[in-house]
C-alpha positions as CSV (number, residue, x, y, z in Angstrom):
1,M,12.7,6.8,-1.3
2,S,14.6,9.7,0.1
3,D,17.9,7.7,0.4
4,P,17.9,5.4,-2.5
5,G,21.7,4.8,-2.6
6,H,22.6,3.4,-6.0
7,R,19.0,2.6,-7.0
8,T,18.1,2.9,-10.7
9,A,14.7,3.7,-12.3
10,L,13.8,2.7,-15.8
11,V,11.3,5.0,-17.5
12,T,9.7,4.2,-20.8
13,G,8.3,6.9,-23.0
14,A,10.9,9.2,-21.5
15,S,11.0,11.7,-24.4
16,S,7.8,13.6,-23.7
17,G,4.8,14.1,-21.4
18,F,4.6,12.0,-18.2
19,G,7.9,10.2,-19.1
20,V,9.9,13.4,-18.9
21,E,8.3,14.4,-15.6
22,F,9.0,11.0,-14.0
23,V,12.6,11.1,-15.0
24,R,12.9,14.5,-13.3
25,R,11.3,13.2,-10.1
26,F,13.5,10.1,-9.9
27,A,16.6,12.1,-10.5
28,A,15.7,14.7,-7.9
29,D,15.3,11.8,-5.4
30,G,18.9,10.6,-6.3
31,F,18.0,7.7,-8.5
32,D,20.1,6.9,-11.5
33,V,17.8,6.8,-14.5
34,V,17.4,4.7,-17.7
35,L,15.5,6.6,-20.4
36,V,13.8,4.6,-23.1
37,A,11.8,6.0,-26.1
38,R,12.1,6.4,-29.8
39,S,13.4,10.0,-29.8
40,G,17.1,9.7,-28.8
41,A,18.1,13.4,-29.2
42,V,15.4,14.6,-26.8
43,M,16.3,12.0,-24.2
44,E,20.0,12.9,-24.5
45,E,19.3,16.5,-23.6
46,L,17.1,15.5,-20.7
47,A,19.7,13.1,-19.4
48,A,22.5,15.7,-19.6
49,E,20.3,18.1,-17.6
50,M,19.6,15.5,-14.9
51,E,23.3,14.6,-14.6
52,E,24.3,18.2,-14.3
53,R,21.5,19.2,-11.9
54,H,21.4,16.1,-9.6
55,G,24.7,14.3,-10.1
56,V,23.0,11.1,-11.2
57,T,24.1,8.6,-13.8
58,T,21.8,8.2,-16.9
59,V,21.5,5.7,-19.7
60,V,19.7,6.6,-22.9
61,L,18.3,3.8,-25.0
62,P,16.5,4.9,-28.2
63,K,14.1,2.0,-28.9
64,D,10.8,1.6,-30.6
65,L,8.8,-0.5,-28.1
66,A,6.4,-1.7,-30.7
67,E,9.2,-4.0,-32.0
68,P,8.5,-7.6,-31.0
69,H,11.9,-8.1,-29.2
70,A,12.1,-4.5,-27.7
71,A,11.8,-5.5,-24.1
72,A,14.4,-8.3,-24.4
73,D,16.8,-5.9,-26.2
74,V,16.5,-3.2,-23.5
75,M,17.2,-5.7,-20.7
76,A,20.1,-7.3,-22.6
77,N,21.6,-3.9,-23.0
78,L,21.3,-3.1,-19.3
79,D,22.7,-6.5,-18.3
80,E,25.8,-5.8,-20.4
81,R,26.2,-2.5,-18.6
82,G,25.6,-4.2,-15.2
83,V,22.6,-2.0,-14.5
84,H,20.1,-3.3,-12.0
85,V,16.5,-1.9,-12.2
86,D,14.9,-1.1,-8.9
87,A,12.0,1.0,-10.1
88,L,10.1,0.6,-13.4
89,V,7.7,3.1,-14.9
90,N,5.8,1.6,-17.9
91,N,4.8,4.9,-19.3
92,A,5.2,4.4,-23.0
93,G,1.9,4.1,-24.9
94,F,-0.4,5.7,-27.4
95,S,-3.9,5.6,-28.8
96,T,-5.7,5.7,-32.1
97,Y,-9.0,7.7,-32.3
98,G,-12.1,7.0,-34.2
99,P,-14.2,3.9,-34.9
100,L,-12.0,0.8,-34.9
101,V,-13.0,-0.1,-38.5
102,E,-11.7,3.3,-39.7
103,T,-8.3,3.3,-37.8
104,D,-5.1,2.2,-39.4
105,L,-4.6,-1.5,-38.6
106,G,-0.8,-1.4,-38.4
107,S,-1.0,1.5,-35.9
108,T,-3.6,-0.4,-33.9
109,M,-1.4,-3.5,-33.7
110,D,1.6,-1.5,-32.7
111,M,-0.5,0.1,-29.9
112,L,-1.4,-3.3,-28.6
113,R,2.2,-4.4,-28.5
114,V,3.4,-1.2,-26.7
115,N,0.5,-0.8,-24.3
116,M,0.3,-4.4,-23.2
117,L,2.9,-6.9,-24.5
118,T,6.1,-4.8,-24.0
119,L,4.7,-3.5,-20.7
120,T,4.1,-7.1,-19.5
121,E,7.5,-8.4,-20.7
122,L,9.5,-5.5,-19.1
123,T,7.6,-6.1,-15.8
124,R,8.2,-9.8,-15.9
125,R,11.9,-9.3,-16.7
126,C,12.5,-6.7,-14.0
127,L,10.5,-8.3,-11.1
128,P,13.0,-11.0,-10.1
129,G,15.7,-8.4,-9.6
130,M,13.4,-6.4,-7.3
131,I,12.2,-9.4,-5.3
132,E,15.6,-10.8,-4.5
133,P,16.8,-7.7,-2.5
134,G,13.3,-7.1,-1.1
135,W,12.6,-3.7,-2.6
136,G,11.0,-2.5,-5.8
137,R,8.4,-0.2,-7.4
138,V,6.4,-0.6,-10.5
139,L,4.3,2.2,-11.9
140,N,2.0,1.3,-14.8
141,L,0.2,3.9,-16.8
142,G,-3.5,3.1,-17.0
143,S,-6.2,5.6,-17.9
144,I,-9.8,6.6,-17.1
145,G,-10.4,4.2,-19.9
146,S,-9.3,1.4,-17.6
147,F,-12.7,1.5,-16.0
148,S,-15.2,1.1,-18.9
149,P,-15.4,0.4,-22.6
150,A,-14.4,3.4,-24.5
151,P,-16.0,3.9,-27.9
152,M,-13.9,5.9,-30.3
153,T,-10.8,4.6,-28.5
154,A,-12.1,1.0,-28.3
155,A,-8.8,-0.9,-28.5
156,Y,-6.9,1.7,-26.5
157,G,-9.5,1.5,-23.6
158,A,-9.2,-2.3,-23.7
159,T,-5.4,-2.1,-23.4
160,K,-5.8,0.1,-20.3
161,A,-8.4,-2.2,-18.7
162,Y,-5.7,-4.9,-19.1
163,V,-3.1,-2.6,-17.5
164,L,-5.3,-2.0,-14.4
165,S,-6.3,-5.6,-14.1
166,L,-2.6,-6.8,-14.4
167,S,-1.4,-4.2,-11.9
168,L,-4.0,-5.1,-9.2
169,A,-3.3,-8.8,-9.6
170,L,0.4,-8.4,-9.4
171,R,0.0,-6.3,-6.3
172,D,-1.6,-9.2,-4.5
173,E,0.9,-11.7,-5.9
174,L,3.8,-9.6,-4.6
175,K,2.6,-9.0,-1.1
176,G,5.3,-9.5,1.5
177,T,8.2,-9.2,-1.1
178,G,8.8,-5.5,-0.6
179,V,7.8,-4.8,-4.2
180,T,4.7,-2.8,-5.0
181,V,2.7,-2.2,-8.2
182,T,0.7,1.0,-8.7
183,A,-1.6,1.9,-11.6
184,L,-1.8,5.6,-12.5
185,C,-5.1,6.2,-14.3
186,P,-5.2,9.9,-15.4
187,G,-8.1,11.6,-17.0
188,P,-7.4,13.9,-19.9
189,T,-4.1,15.7,-19.4
190,E,-2.1,18.2,-21.4
191,T,0.5,16.0,-23.0
192,G,1.5,15.2,-26.6
193,F,-0.8,12.1,-26.3
194,Q,-3.9,13.7,-27.9
195,D,-1.8,15.1,-30.8
196,R,-0.5,11.7,-31.8
197,A,-4.0,10.2,-31.6
198,E,-5.4,13.1,-33.6
199,M,-8.0,13.8,-31.0
200,A,-8.2,17.6,-31.3
201,D,-12.0,17.4,-32.2
202,S,-12.9,14.9,-29.3
203,A,-15.5,16.3,-27.0
204,L,-13.3,14.9,-24.2
205,I,-10.7,17.6,-24.6
206,A,-11.9,20.2,-27.2
207,G,-12.0,23.7,-25.6
208,K,-11.1,22.4,-22.1
209,K,-8.3,23.4,-19.8
210,L,-6.5,20.2,-18.9
211,P,-4.1,19.5,-16.0
212,T,-0.5,19.5,-16.9
213,A,1.7,16.4,-17.1
214,A,3.7,17.8,-14.2
215,E,0.7,18.0,-12.0
216,V,-0.4,14.5,-12.7
217,A,3.1,13.1,-12.4
218,D,3.4,14.6,-9.0
219,Q,0.4,12.7,-7.8
220,G,1.4,9.5,-9.5
221,Y,4.9,9.6,-8.2
222,E,3.7,10.1,-4.6
223,A,1.2,7.2,-5.1
224,M,4.0,5.0,-6.3
225,K,6.2,5.9,-3.3
226,R,3.4,5.1,-0.9
227,G,2.7,1.8,-2.7
228,R,-0.9,2.7,-3.5
229,A,-2.9,0.2,-5.6
230,Y,-4.1,2.8,-8.1
231,L,-4.8,6.4,-8.5
232,V,-7.4,8.2,-10.7
233,T,-6.6,11.9,-11.3
234,G,-9.2,14.6,-12.0
235,G,-12.5,15.1,-10.1
236,S,-14.8,14.2,-12.9
237,S,-12.6,11.2,-13.8
238,R,-12.7,9.9,-10.2
239,L,-16.5,10.3,-10.2
240,F,-16.8,8.3,-13.4
241,A,-14.4,5.6,-12.3
242,F,-16.3,5.2,-9.0
243,G,-19.8,5.5,-10.5
244,S,-19.1,3.1,-13.4
245,R,-19.0,0.2,-10.9
246,F,-22.7,0.7,-10.1
247,M,-24.2,1.0,-13.6
248,P,-24.7,-1.5,-16.4
249,R,-21.5,-1.8,-18.5
250,T,-23.6,-0.9,-21.6
251,S,-24.5,2.4,-19.9
252,A,-20.9,3.1,-18.9
253,S,-19.9,2.5,-22.5
254,R,-22.6,4.8,-23.9
255,I,-21.5,7.6,-21.5
256,A,-17.8,7.2,-22.4
257,G,-18.7,7.2,-26.1
258,Q,-20.7,10.5,-25.7
259,A,-17.8,12.0,-23.9
260,Q,-15.4,11.1,-26.8
261,R,-17.7,12.0,-29.7
262,R,-16.3,14.2,-32.5
263,T,-17.3,17.8,-32.2
264,G,-16.3,18.8,-35.7
């Protein structure tokens, strides 16, 4: 990874939080970077900074990844530009908060598309171009919610269980190809994620000092470089992820629900 040549990384959700941090790390390693998110202006500023600071080439693609043909549109755009993707970070995603019956149905369906369908399609479309030259990296954003049912974020937790399962299965399918897949499963982190999900009164984060997106991205980037299968960040999150394997799933669900209860 220290001498990538003309390798290119595609980072989704590149306008905030983990996405910004991953763009910074790839650019510092000499990768050209494709930035994809809804907020074009923010990405343009970040791209200009990376080009000036690291001398890399950037492509900014404003795109709502909840759109049904978003992944195909992104890849068609890159094909027209002659851009080959060597590393893919499926970072884009969001959550709703509260009992499923009370959440907005449209937002929930958009979440399922972004967190699972677009992630899967982008991965499927990028993998052949990684396998052919014998090198590639895929980093998928999971969550501590990947390890158990998650009341109050029920559908979100289910999407992240999918992400972890998909990532681990692909890792085995790709053995011997030079392509690795890593699932980064953070605990609560200081990003804009909680604000979008309106989780300010969740016991999981209320009144707590959370690790920064930069701190978690550092760990995730190193795990991806080493080709690790998955990484859980945060001591209590690692304990829960490990311990949940040895308790009834109903107990794990109850514990997760208590952790995410409303405090207000």
